C-alpha positions in Angstrom: -10.5 -3.7 15.6 -8.0 -1.1 13.3 -5.7 -0.2 15.9 -5.1 -3.4 16.0 -5.0 -4.1 13.0 -2.0 -1.6 11.8 -0.4 -2.5 15.6 -0.1 -6.7 14.2 1.5 -5.7 11.0 3.5 -2.8 12.8 4.9 -5.3 14.9 5.4 -8.3 12.8 2.5 -10.4 14.1 1.0 -11.1 10.4 2.5 -13.7 8.1 4.6 -12.1 5.6 3.2 -14.0 3.0 -0.4 -12.6 4.0 0.6 -9.4 4.9 3.0 -8.6 0.9 0.2 -10.2 -1.2 -3.0 -10.6 0.6 -2.7 -7.0 2.3 -0.3 -4.8 0.7 0.1 -6.7 -3.5 -4.4 -7.1 -4.0 -5.5 -4.6 -1.3 -3.8 -2.0 -1.1 -3.6 -1.9 -5.1 -7.6 -2.3 -5.1 -7.8 0.7 -3.1 -5.8 2.7 -5.5 -7.3 1.7 -8.6 -10.5 2.6 -7.5 -8.7 5.8 -6.0 -7.7 5.8 -9.2 -10.7 5.8 -10.5 -12.7 8.3 -8.8 -10.2 10.5 -9.6 -10.7 10.4 -13.0 -14.0 10.4 -12.3 -13.9 13.7 -10.9 -11.4 14.6 -13.5 -14.3 14.1 -16.0 -16.6 16.1 -13.6 -14.1 18.8 -14.5 -13.9 18.9 -10.6 -10.7 21.1 -9.1 -7.3 19.7 -9.9 -6.8 20.0 -6.0 -9.9 17.7 -5.0 -8.3 15.2 -7.7 -5.5 14.9 -6.9 -6.7 14.9 -3.5 -8.5 11.6 -3.8 -6.0 10.1 -6.4 -3.0 10.6 -3.6 -5.0 9.3 0.0 -4.0 6.0 -0.4 -0.7 7.2 -0.2 0.3 7.0 3.5 -1.6 3.5 4.1 0.4 2.5 1.3 4.1 3.5 2.8 2.8 2.2 5.4 2.0 -1.2 4.3 5.3 -1.4 2.5 7.6 -0.1 6.3 5.6 -3.2 7.8 6.7 -5.6 4.6 10.4 -4.3 5.4 9.9 -4.2 9.1 8.8 -7.8 9.1 10.6 -8.8 6.0 14.2 -7.7 8.0 12.8 -9.6 11.5 12.3 -12.8 9.6 15.3 -12.9 7.1 16.1 -15.3 4.7 16.1 -14.9 0.3 12.6 -14.6 0.3 12.2 -12.2 3.1 15.0 -10.4 1.3 13.2 -10.4 -1.7 10.2 -9.4 -0.9 11.8 -6.3 0.2 12.2 -4.9 -3.4 9.5 -6.1 -4.6 7.5 -3.6 -1.1 9.0 -0.7 -2.9 8.5 -1.2 -6.8 5.1 -1.8 -5.6 4.8 1.5 -3.2 6.5 3.1 -7.0 3.9 1.8 -9.4 0.8 3.1 -6.7 1.9 6.7 -6.9 3.2 6.6 -10.3 0.2 5.3 -12.0 
């Protein structure tokens, strides 16, 4: 279920490595790239700028959720590896928004 997906990540029930590398870096980046490609296609088709921007920024709430889930889980776990993933998640979020 979709609700279980979000709940388990928000509550820190998913291993941090899976949350960071698979959910955020791999899947989150793929969704952001697909959204950017779709926005570029809309731009090339001379669609309204509002539609282009809406498509481009559509994954931002999901990306913010993923970054927040990584931070919450890393804080819960602690340690050097977890503390390195926190700024990594923030940097990833910035990059997915800018590009």
